[in-house]
C-alpha distance (Angstrom), angle and dihedral (degrees) to the residues before:
residue distance angle dihedral
M1 . . .
S2 3.80 . .
F3 3.79 122.4 .
D4 3.83 91.6 -113.4
L5 3.81 91.8 52.4
A6 3.83 91.1 46.9
V7 3.80 91.0 52.3
R8 3.82 91.4 49.1
W9 3.80 91.1 49.9
F10 3.79 91.2 48.4
K11 3.79 91.6 48.6
G12 3.83 91.9 46.7
I13 3.83 93.3 50.3
A14 3.80 90.9 47.2
L15 3.80 91.0 51.5
V16 3.76 91.3 49.4
A17 3.80 90.4 52.3
I18 3.83 91.1 48.3
A19 3.83 91.2 48.5
I20 3.81 90.3 51.2
W21 3.81 90.7 48.6
E22 3.79 91.3 51.5
L23 3.80 91.5 47.8
V24 3.83 88.6 53.7
Q25 3.79 89.7 50.4
L26 3.83 89.5 49.1
A27 3.85 90.2 51.6
R28 3.82 88.2 55.0
R29 3.82 95.3 43.8
R30 3.79 105.5 32.7
D31 3.83 92.5 161.0
D32 3.82 92.5 59.4
L33 3.83 99.2 110.8
P34 3.85 98.2 -170.2
L35 3.84 90.2 49.4
R36 3.84 90.2 50.5
V37 3.81 87.3 61.1
L38 3.81 97.3 39.1
A39 3.83 96.5 50.2
P40 3.83 95.9 60.4
G41 3.79 89.6 45.5
L42 3.82 90.7 55.2
V43 3.78 90.8 47.4
L44 3.83 89.3 53.5
L45 3.80 90.5 46.6
A46 3.80 91.6 50.5
F47 3.80 90.2 47.7
A48 3.78 93.7 49.6
A49 3.82 93.2 44.0
T50 3.81 94.4 51.6
V51 3.79 105.7 31.4
G52 3.81 89.5 41.8
I53 3.78 91.5 63.8
K54 3.79 110.4 110.3
T55 3.77 102.5 -124.8
P56 3.82 133.7 121.2
A57 3.81 90.0 -118.9
L58 3.83 90.1 71.5
A59 3.80 98.0 36.2
A60 3.79 91.9 99.5
I61 3.82 92.1 59.6
K62 3.82 92.2 51.5
A63 3.81 89.7 46.0
F64 3.82 89.7 53.4
F65 3.82 90.4 62.8
G66 3.79 92.7 43.1
D67 3.81 115.3 -179.1
A68 3.79 90.6 -3.1
W69 3.80 92.5 65.7
P70 3.86 95.4 96.9
H71 3.83 89.3 51.8
V72 3.82 90.6 49.1
I73 3.82 96.0 50.4
N74 3.83 93.0 41.3
G75 3.80 91.3 46.8
C76 3.79 89.5 52.0
W77 3.79 90.6 51.9
M78 3.82 92.4 49.8
A79 3.80 92.3 45.8
M80 3.79 91.0 50.2
A81 3.80 89.8 56.1
Y82 3.80 89.9 50.4
C83 3.81 94.1 48.5
F84 3.80 90.2 47.9
A85 3.82 93.2 52.2
A86 3.82 94.5 39.9
Y87 3.78 92.5 50.3
F88 3.78 93.1 58.6
L89 3.80 90.2 42.9
L90 3.82 92.6 54.0
A91 3.81 92.5 41.5
D92 3.81 91.4 59.6
T93 3.81 97.6 97.2
K94 3.80 92.2 178.2
R95 3.80 88.3 78.0
P96 3.86 122.7 70.3
L97 3.80 112.1 -90.6
A98 3.85 93.3 -129.9
S99 3.81 89.5 54.5
R100 3.78 92.4 49.1
K101 3.81 92.5 48.6
R102 3.79 92.9 48.0
K103 3.81 93.0 50.4
A104 3.83 91.8 46.2
L105 3.82 90.1 52.8
I106 3.81 91.4 48.4
E107 3.81 89.9 51.7
L108 3.77 89.5 48.3
G109 3.78 89.4 55.6
V110 3.81 89.9 51.2
L111 3.83 89.1 52.1
V112 3.80 92.5 51.4
A113 3.79 90.6 47.8
A114 3.81 92.6 48.8
I115 3.81 92.2 50.0
A116 3.80 91.5 46.7
V117 3.81 91.9 51.1
M118 3.79 90.9 47.4
V119 3.81 93.2 51.6
V120 3.79 97.2 41.8
V121 3.79 94.7 47.2
H122 3.79 92.0 46.9
D123 3.80 94.8 48.7
T124 3.83 96.6 43.0
A125 3.82 98.0 44.9
P126 3.82 119.8 98.0
P127 3.86 108.9 -83.3
E128 3.79 90.8 -121.5
T129 3.82 88.8 66.5
W130 3.79 91.2 74.9
K131 3.77 104.7 30.7
S132 3.81 121.2 111.5
P133 2.96 124.8 -86.1
V134 3.83 89.6 35.6
P135 3.83 113.6 -132.0
A136 3.81 113.7 -115.8
W137 3.82 92.7 -117.6
A138 3.83 91.4 55.6
Y139 3.79 92.4 67.7
H140 3.83 87.8 63.7
S141 3.81 96.2 46.6
W142 3.77 117.0 115.1
E143 3.83 90.3 -133.3
R144 3.79 92.7 61.5
I145 3.81 92.4 44.5
V146 3.81 93.4 49.8
Y147 3.82 90.8 43.5
Y148 3.79 94.5 56.6
L149 3.82 93.9 40.3
S150 3.82 91.0 52.3
L151 3.83 91.3 46.4
D152 3.79 109.4 32.6
G153 3.79 97.3 18.2
Y154 3.78 92.2 53.4
A155 3.85 94.4 44.1
L156 3.82 93.1 45.9
V157 3.82 92.8 52.9
I158 3.80 95.5 43.5
W159 3.80 93.8 46.9
F160 3.79 90.1 55.3
V161 3.80 91.7 44.9
G162 3.80 87.1 57.0
I163 3.81 91.1 45.6
R164 3.80 90.7 53.3
R165 3.79 91.2 49.7
A166 3.81 91.9 46.6
G167 3.80 90.7 50.9
A168 3.82 90.6 51.6
L169 3.82 92.1 50.6
R170 3.81 92.4 45.6
R171 3.81 91.0 63.7
H172 3.81 89.1 65.0
L173 3.84 95.0 51.5
R174 3.80 121.6 101.9
N175 3.81 101.3 173.5
P176 3.86 107.7 97.9
W177 3.81 92.1 -145.8
A178 3.79 91.8 53.2
R179 3.82 92.1 46.7
A180 3.81 91.8 49.8
A181 3.81 90.5 47.7
F182 3.78 90.8 51.3
W183 3.81 91.9 50.2
L184 3.78 92.1 52.0
V185 3.79 92.7 45.7
I186 3.82 91.7 48.9
V187 3.81 94.7 46.9
G188 3.83 92.9 42.8
S189 3.79 92.6 49.2
A190 3.80 91.5 48.1
G191 3.81 89.5 49.6
M192 3.80 91.6 51.7
A193 3.79 93.9 45.3
L194 3.78 94.2 47.8
G195 3.80 96.6 37.0
V196 3.83 95.6 47.4
N197 3.78 112.0 22.5
A198 3.81 101.6 27.0
I199 3.83 92.9 43.9
S200 3.80 90.9 47.8
L201 3.83 91.8 52.1
I202 3.81 91.0 47.0
Q203 3.80 91.1 50.9
Q204 3.78 91.8 51.7
A205 3.82 91.3 47.9
I206 3.80 92.0 51.5
R207 3.82 92.0 46.3
A208 3.82 89.6 54.2
F209 3.81 89.6 64.0
K210 3.79 100.2 27.2
P211 3.83 110.4 23.3
R212 3.82 95.5 -177.6
A213 3.80 98.2 43.8
D214 3.78 117.6 140.6
L215 3.83 104.6 -110.8
E216 3.80 99.8 169.5
L217 3.81 90.4 123.7
F218 3.78 90.1 57.0
H219 3.82 91.3 49.6
T220 3.81 88.1 55.3
L221 3.82 91.6 47.4
Y222 3.80 89.0 49.0
S223 3.80 93.4 54.2
T224 3.81 92.4 42.2
G225 3.80 93.4 49.4
Q226 3.80 93.2 46.4
L227 3.79 97.0 45.9
G228 3.82 97.4 35.9
G229 3.78 93.0 45.1
Q230 3.80 92.6 48.8
I231 3.80 90.9 48.6
L232 3.83 92.5 51.5
L233 3.81 90.9 44.4
T234 3.83 89.4 50.0
L235 3.80 91.4 51.0
G236 3.76 91.1 48.9
L237 3.79 92.5 49.5
A238 3.78 91.3 44.1
L239 3.82 91.8 55.9
V240 3.79 91.3 70.1
P241 3.86 97.9 59.1
L242 3.81 90.4 36.0
A243 3.78 91.9 52.7
T244 3.79 90.2 45.2
G245 3.80 90.4 52.1
I246 3.78 93.0 46.6
V247 3.80 92.0 48.7
A248 3.82 91.0 47.9
I249 3.83 91.5 50.2
R250 3.80 91.6 47.0
T251 3.81 90.8 47.5
R252 3.81 91.8 52.1
H253 3.80 90.8 46.5
D254 3.84 92.0 50.5
R255 3.77 91.2 46.8
A256 3.83 91.6 51.0
L257 3.83 89.1 46.8
R258 3.77 92.0 50.6
A259 3.82 90.4 49.8
R260 3.85 90.8 52.8
Y261 3.78 92.3 47.6
S262 3.83 90.1 47.6
R263 3.81 91.2 55.7
R264 3.81 91.9 48.0
M265 3.83 92.6 47.9
T266 3.81 95.1 47.0
P267 3.87 97.7 93.2
L268 3.82 91.6 53.6
W269 3.81 90.8 43.3
T270 3.77 91.7 49.5
E271 3.77 92.4 51.7
L272 3.79 95.5 46.8
T273 3.82 94.7 47.2
A274 3.80 89.2 48.9
Q275 3.84 89.7 51.0
F276 3.81 92.8 45.4
P277 3.81 110.5 22.9
Y278 3.77 93.4 173.0
I279 3.84 92.1 69.0
A280 3.83 91.8 68.0
L281 3.79 113.5 113.9
K282 3.78 122.4 -133.7
H283 3.83 120.0 -109.6
Q284 3.75 120.9 -117.6
N285 3.81 91.9 -156.8
E286 3.75 141.3 -23.1
D287 3.83 93.1 -89.2
D288 3.80 90.3 62.0
R289 3.81 90.2 76.2
R290 3.80 89.8 74.5
G291 3.81 136.1 52.7
D292 3.75 125.8 2.9
H293 3.80 93.8 -11.8
E294 3.75 89.7 56.6
F295 3.81 92.5 49.5
E296 3.83 93.7 48.8
R297 3.80 91.5 47.2
I298 3.81 93.9 49.5
T299 3.82 94.3 47.4
V300 3.80 93.3 45.8
E301 3.80 92.5 48.7
I302 3.79 92.3 46.6
T303 3.84 89.5 51.8
D304 3.83 90.4 49.4
G305 3.82 91.5 45.0
L306 3.83 92.6 51.8
A307 3.82 89.5 48.4
E308 3.82 90.0 53.6
L309 3.80 91.6 45.0
A310 3.81 91.5 53.2
R311 3.84 91.9 84.3
D312 3.83 88.7 66.1
C313 3.82 95.6 42.5
P314 3.77 125.5 105.1
E315 3.78 120.5 -134.6
P316 3.85 107.7 -77.0
D317 3.81 114.2 -109.4
G318 3.81 90.5 -146.7
D319 3.78 144.9 4.0
T320 3.78 110.6 -42.7
S321 3.78 90.7 -151.1
D322 3.84 81.2 82.7
P323 3.83 103.6 81.3
A324 3.85 90.1 -146.2
V325 3.82 91.8 58.3
A326 3.83 91.6 44.6
A327 3.83 89.7 47.7
G328 3.82 90.8 56.2
V329 3.82 91.1 51.8
V330 3.84 93.3 46.9
A331 3.79 92.1 45.9
T332 3.82 90.8 53.5
A333 3.84 91.2 47.3
L334 3.83 91.9 51.7
E335 3.79 90.1 49.3
R336 3.82 90.6 51.0
R337 3.80 91.2 50.0
E338 3.82 90.6 49.9
E339 3.82 90.1 49.0
A340 3.83 91.5 48.1
R341 3.80 90.6 52.1
R342 3.78 91.7 51.3
R343 3.80 90.8 49.5
E344 3.79 91.7 48.1
A345 3.82 90.1 50.5
A346 3.82 89.4 51.4
G347 3.82 90.5 50.4
E348 3.79 94.2 -112.7
D349 3.78 125.0 141.4
V350 3.79 117.6 -97.5
D351 3.79 122.7 -149.7
F352 3.77 116.8 -142.1
A353 3.79 123.5 -153.1
E354 3.78 117.9 -115.4
P355 3.80 123.8 -130.5
P356 2.94 144.7 -68.3
Y357 3.77 91.4 76.5
P358 3.80 123.9 -163.0
R359 3.81 118.3 -100.5
I360 3.79 114.0 -121.2
E361 3.82 103.5 -179.9
P362 3.83 113.6 62.6
D363 3.80 127.1 -154.1
F364 3.79 118.4 -84.4
P365 3.82 132.7 -158.1
D366 3.81 94.6 -134.2
W367 3.79 144.3 -2.0
Q368 3.83 93.0 -93.6
A369 3.83 93.2 58.5
R370 3.78 90.3 47.5
A371 3.80 93.7 48.8
R372 3.82 91.6 45.1
W373 3.82 90.6 53.3
M374 3.80 92.7 48.9
A375 3.82 91.5 47.4
E376 3.80 92.5 49.3
L377 3.83 90.9 46.0
S378 3.79 89.7 51.9
E379 3.81 92.1 49.4
E380 3.80 92.0 46.2
L381 3.80 91.7 53.6
T382 3.81 90.6 45.1
N383 3.79 91.9 51.7
R384 3.83 90.4 50.5
G385 3.79 90.4 52.4
V386 3.82 92.7 -118.8
I387 3.80 92.7 121.8
R388 3.75 129.3 18.2
K389 3.77 130.6 -120.5
D390 3.77 115.6 -101.3
D391 3.81 112.0 -101.2
D392 3.77 92.6 -146.3
H393 3.80 96.0 67.2
G394 3.77 93.6 -96.6
R395 3.78 94.0 -54.5
V396 3.79 117.8 148.0
P397 3.80 109.6 -115.7
T398 3.79 119.6 -131.4
R399 3.78 114.0 -105.4
């Protein structure tokens, strides 16, 4: 297998996978109007990119369509351009929905008319117009001119209409993955439009004046534009499912990490909420006791509890970003509170510290550093015997 053929197979398989992924998304979001237009376009692109490969393995499919095969593959190409342009039209939510729908339907009518003209002109023209080698007079025939204008002229204009719309939408994007995907889709579409449709029109124009001109360079540009544009378009389309998968994996990883930190922080959280019951946050529903809601609640309540505990804390003898230093301060504060309770029970006077109070919890660059510090502080206090391990395997009890 040649390198060119291997690349075409790889690109075709990738497009088939992307088309299947988009169809799955459409099945989940059937009311997504832009996706309902994009998905058929990707199916047509995948069909054209795979069945269009010149290999004996796909000869049977082309033979099935017989003489209609050129119309099928050209119709797919034109419909792809329409779906591309219509998708970005319908995705522009800044415009009224009724206006977007009306314009998309008008453009659909133009597509149907262009395909009809292409087919009728091809099938009613003298057979010699399309035979190879093409007679010199055929390049001047109105049938051949209308045919290529309805095929390549339509596709070239509509591809660039879609490119303009995609560029306008890209300016409103903030997600780097989405911006990169748009760039690849725009450049890939431009490459296909210029390499296939523009080159084809230029070739026909040159042939009209010089029928036997050597156009080998244009044949190379045609293949390069078609293959390179489809590869870039494939990469751009692939970024969306890839980014979705990466975000989903990262989300699951962060959720699992939060759950582990929650279990490690539970002894400290239990002690602080017992010392200061009024810092406990109210639940929205039963599911909030697990997952990200649990993690956020525990960390917020630990922060509030440490702030309340600060009035009983001595001045730290080091940097409290070190959990061992912070544990010494917290341990002393808890001992002072226990001593104050005993003195109050015995009817003795209790002296309260005056502000300013020392700050126990330092600043952190992100949530992971904060959670790690709280977890290590909890474990340090547990190891010193200041607080006890939770008997319920670190699970947060229902209040």
